[in-house]
C-alpha positions, -999 to +999 in steps of 0.1 A: +067+826-039+033+837-032+021+817-064+035+783-048+020+791-014-015+796-030-013+762-049-003+743-017-033+757+002-054+745-029-043+710-026-048+709+013-083+721+007-090+696-019-076+670+003-099+679+032-129+677+008-122+643-002-118+632+035-150+647+044-166+629+014-155+596+025-166+603+061-200+612+049-202+580+027-191+558+056-216+574+078-244+568+052-232+530+050-233+526+090-269+541+090-279+518+062-265+488+079-282+497+112-314+501+096-311+466+079-299+451+114-333+462+128-348+433+107-333+400+117-319+381+088-339+350+078-320+316+080-328+279+073-325+256+104-329+217+109-320+193+137-290+170+128-297+137+113-289+108+136-275+077+117-258+044+125-229+044+102-199+027+092-167+046+101-138+044+075-103+057+082-084+069+049-047+065+042-024+070+012-002+041-001+009+022-032+004-010-047+032-038-042+037-071-059+031-102-038+062-117-054+090-099-071+121-120-083+153-108-099+162-133-123+200-140-122+219-169-137+234-197-116+263-204-142+287-183-159+287-181-196+277-165-230+239-157-236+232-177-266+192-170-268+166-149-252+130-165-254+106-137-241+094-104-252+101-075-230+072-067-207+054-102-215+036-123-192+051-156-183+042-186-166+062-205-139+090-226-157+087-206-192+123-203-208+136-169-205+175-172-215+197-199-226+235-199-217+260-214-242+258-251-233+289-264-249+313-260-218+290-277-196+281-304-220+320-314-220+320-310-183+291-334-182+306-361-204+338-359-184+319-365-150+301-395-166+335-410-177+348-404-141+318-424-127+325-454-151+362-454-141+354-454-104+326-481-108+353-502-126+377-498-097+352-509-074+345-540-093+384-547-092+388-540-058+359-560-046+373-589-064+407-585-048+392-584-013+371-614-020+403-634-032+422-622-002+396-636+022+401-671+006+439-670+004+439-661+042+418-691+049+447-712+033+474-693+049+486-681+015+480-643+024+485-625+055+459-609+077+479-576+066+472-582+028+435-588+037+431-554+055+451-539+026+426-551+002+396-541+023+409-506+025+414-505-012+378-515-018+365-488+007+386-463-013+372-474-044+335-471-032+342-435-018+358-426-051+327-439-069+304-418-046+325-387-053+324-393-089+286-397-086+283-363-068+305-346-095+281-361-122+251-347-103+267-312-101+276-314-139+240-324-148+227-294-125+251-269-142+238-282-175+201-277-164+209-243-152+221-232-187+182-228-194+171-200-174+133-203-168+107-182-149+107-188-113+071-174-110+043-164-131+040-130-138+048-098-161+086-095-170+106-063-172+129-059-202+162-080-207+191-064-191+216-081-213+217-088-249+227-122-269+265-127-269+272-110-234+291-129-207+271-133-176+283-144-143+268-169-119+289-165-090+300-136-067+276-110-077+254-126-104+244-107-135+207-092-133+191-106-163+153-093-157+128-089-132+093-106-127+066-094-106+035-113-099+000-097-106-028-116-094-031-110-065-016-078-055-007-059-022-015-023-011+008-009+015+002+021+036+011+036+070-013+046+096-008+068+126+002+055+159-030+070+174-052+051+149-033+018+159-041+024+197-077+031+190-080-001+168-065-022+195-091-005+222-119-013+198-108-050+195-104-054+232-140-038+236-153-064+210-163-035+188-140-041+158-119-072+153-082-067+149-067-066+114-040-091+126-067-116+133-096-109+107-095-097+073-112-063+076-126-049+047-108-020+025-115-002-003-092+018-028-098+044-053-069+056-079-058+090-085-084+097-114-113+081-094-139+095-071-159+065-061-145+036-039-150+008-063-121-017-056-127-040-027-100-059-007-091-073+027-063-066+053-039-094+055-009-079+076+000-054+103+036-049+110+050-059+146+062-025+156+056+014+153+083+032+135+100+054+161+109+081+135+077+086+118+051+076+145+033+053+120+029+014+118+026-003+084-004-020+070-010-042+040-040-052+022-047-077-005-068-072-037-077-095-065-062-085-098-073-111-124-075-083-151-040-072-144-054-037-139-033-028-109+006-028-113+032-023-086+042+013-078+006+026-086-006+054-060-039+050-045-061+061-015-074+033+007-100+035+034-101+011+060-132-002+080-130+013+115-160+000+130-197+012+137-207+046+152-237+065+162-232+101+149-253+133+136-251+143+102-250+176+090-244+194+056-206+203+050-217+237+041-230+243+077-196+240+093-174+269+094-137+272+105-126+293+133-089+290+135-081+256+147-118+247+155-148+237+134-181+253+144-217+249+137-241+278+141-271+270+162-302+289+170-313+293+206-348+298+221-344+336+218-334+332+181-300+342+186-270+324+169-250+303+191-216+290+179-210+253+188-175+239+184-179+203+169-156+172+161-161+161+126-156+129+111-158+113+074-185+119+049-213+095+051-245+096+028-233+128+014-233+146+048-205+152+073-205+132+107-203+149+139-192+128+168-191+155+196-204+190+201-241+187+190-273+175+205-299+158+184-324+187+193-301+216+183-315+236+154-285+245+134-284+268+105-282+251+071-288+280+049-283+316+050-247+317+064-238+338+035-253+368+051-227+387+072-254+397+097-256+361+107-229+361+134-225+348+170-251+366+193-270+380+162-309+377+164-322+357+132-355+346+117-353+306+118-374+290+091-379+252+093-357+229+067-347+194+066-315+174+060-316+149+035-292+118+031-277+110-004-279+073-006-243+064-014-242+026-016-203+029-009-211+044+024-243+025+033-231-010+025-220-032+053-184-048+054-176-073+026-188-108+035-162-129+018-124-122+023-100-124-004-080-157-004 
């Protein structure tokens, strides 16, 4: 029993020794920090760079075909031939499918015979009517006979017109046995094989689809707040509405870092979606090399007007909960936090639309030092903010619209 007690006392003593060691180390670190804090840490400061820039608003969207057609038959029959390769580019009017023509050829010949029969009946009834007119004059026929011959002639002419209409319908059905491309574009795969029966009535059978490629749409959703801002800018004459003017847009794909694809706005929807709080917009792009295909994901930026902003390096901006902050140095060389409103990148720098003055000395170097904090005294050293001449940011809006 005594042995156990002595062992417990030993453990307690060793624990107290470790605590004392940690207390000594902590005190030594605090003393060292106090000694270092006696010398203000050096920082690099510079005034923000004023610039007149193009504002771009970014949205996510996808490419859509200007025209998309589901190719379906207009007559019922068996597929006799397929004239295209799956995924091929076709021109308007190119043959795609041939439906068995034999039943429609028979119907066409029958319709032609009905027209000849009706025409012969018209000739006969016309002669009877003319003969009745002469007989009435010599009192060898009654007025009733004359009226009957006239009615027979009118009926014969009506039957001729009906037969000719049936002939036109038979000719049209015969023409529809050749299924051709209604638009130019790229086909999907064929949905039915040769020998299958397809229906041209009720729910017509889907044969394939065709999408146009040159040109192509890019469809995206913009926030309601952005739409309201655009309307106000339009009323103030600072930016034309995309309903009335082909405002420039640029797109980059998922594997791209530069905005190399240029297009124009050509549609804004007529209402805001009440569920999502967004409004649909659409831009159009040239696609002569068929590089874009419908469904491709992309990131679009839309010309949002011009603005006078102050530019600072992205590294000079820190986050404090829900705010973005830039550290400035006051006249007494103490750090002053300045909440700012940040915008897009321009010339390789971050645009600040509110929160800074052109004369503010902001810290652009030395922020990694833990002693550079609000209220701390620092040693400011002069620096300079330089722009990166990015042509995509510096270029004015496109001059020529996409037609």
